[in-house]
C-alpha positions as CSV (number, residue, x, y, z in Angstrom):
1,M,51.7,111.1,50.9
2,G,49.0,110.4,53.4
3,V,47.2,112.6,55.9
4,A,48.4,116.0,57.1
5,L,46.6,118.2,59.6
6,E,47.2,122.0,59.5
7,Q,45.6,123.9,62.3
8,G,45.0,127.7,62.6
9,E,43.2,129.8,65.1
10,E,39.8,129.6,63.4
11,S,40.1,126.6,61.1
12,S,41.7,123.2,60.5
13,T,42.6,121.7,57.2
14,I,43.3,118.0,56.6
15,R,45.2,117.3,53.4
16,L,44.7,113.9,51.8
17,E,47.4,112.7,49.4
18,G,47.6,109.4,47.5
19,A,45.6,106.3,48.3
20,I,43.8,106.8,51.6
21,D,43.2,103.3,52.8
22,I,42.9,101.1,56.0
23,G,46.7,101.6,56.5
24,L,46.1,105.3,57.1
25,A,42.7,104.9,59.0
26,G,44.3,105.4,62.4
27,E,46.1,108.5,61.2
28,L,43.0,109.9,59.5
29,K,40.9,109.3,62.6
30,A,43.3,111.0,64.9
31,A,43.5,114.0,62.6
32,L,39.8,114.2,62.3
33,L,39.2,114.0,66.0
34,K,41.8,116.6,66.8
35,A,40.3,119.0,64.3
36,L,36.8,118.4,65.4
37,T,37.6,119.0,69.1
38,S,39.5,122.2,68.3
39,G,36.3,124.0,67.1
40,G,36.2,126.4,64.2
41,E,35.9,125.2,60.6
42,L,37.1,121.9,59.3
43,R,38.2,121.7,55.6
44,I,39.2,118.5,53.9
45,S,41.6,119.1,51.0
46,I,40.8,116.1,48.8
47,G,42.4,117.1,45.5
48,G,45.5,115.1,46.2
49,A,43.7,111.9,47.1
50,T,44.0,109.3,44.3
51,D,41.7,106.7,46.0
52,L,39.6,106.3,49.1
53,D,38.7,102.9,50.6
54,V,35.6,102.1,52.6
55,A,37.4,102.8,55.9
56,A,38.4,106.3,54.8
57,M,34.9,107.0,53.5
58,Q,33.3,105.9,56.7
59,L,35.6,108.1,58.8
60,L,34.8,111.1,56.6
61,W,31.1,110.4,56.8
62,A,31.3,110.1,60.6
63,A,33.3,113.3,60.9
64,R,30.8,115.2,58.8
65,R,28.0,113.9,61.0
66,M,29.9,115.0,64.2
67,A,30.5,118.4,62.7
68,D,26.9,118.8,61.7
69,A,25.8,117.7,65.2
70,S,28.0,120.3,66.8
71,E,27.1,123.0,64.2
72,M,30.7,123.1,63.1
73,R,31.4,124.2,59.5
74,F,32.7,121.3,57.5
75,G,33.6,121.1,53.8
76,F,35.8,119.8,51.1
77,E,38.2,121.6,48.8
78,G,40.1,120.7,45.7
79,Q,39.2,118.9,42.5
80,V,38.0,115.4,43.3
81,Q,39.8,112.8,41.1
82,E,37.6,110.6,39.0
83,R,38.6,107.4,40.9
84,V,37.6,109.0,44.2
85,T,34.3,110.1,42.7
86,A,33.7,106.6,41.4
87,A,34.4,105.0,44.9
88,L,32.0,107.5,46.6
89,D,29.3,106.8,44.0
90,G,29.8,103.0,44.3
91,S,29.4,103.2,48.1
92,G,26.4,105.4,48.2
93,L,28.3,108.3,49.8
94,E,28.5,110.6,46.8
95,F,26.7,113.3,48.8
96,L,29.9,113.7,51.0
97,V,31.8,115.6,48.3
98,P,30.4,118.0,45.8
99,K,30.8,116.9,42.1
100,N,33.4,118.6,40.0
101,K,31.9,120.9,37.4
102,S,33.5,118.8,34.7
103,N,31.9,115.5,36.0
């Protein structure tokens, strides 16, 4: 569980598993910065995340802003769990991750 960075030649994927909270903030920040500085596309695989706390949401928001500023492709993949959707909605950051078709 946690944060895993997979890097390829043209893209990076960060896989989130389990509860992503303040305890993993340093690990998530390091993975995001490494992926953002490598160029290419950045994908966040969020389907395995069961919860996101405010620290994780802030890091994802900041990473998206950095990617947008550098015209880097950035997106999410995987079915977003209901608890994660609720946390994003409650924080006003629902725009970060597209809604599941079933939501």
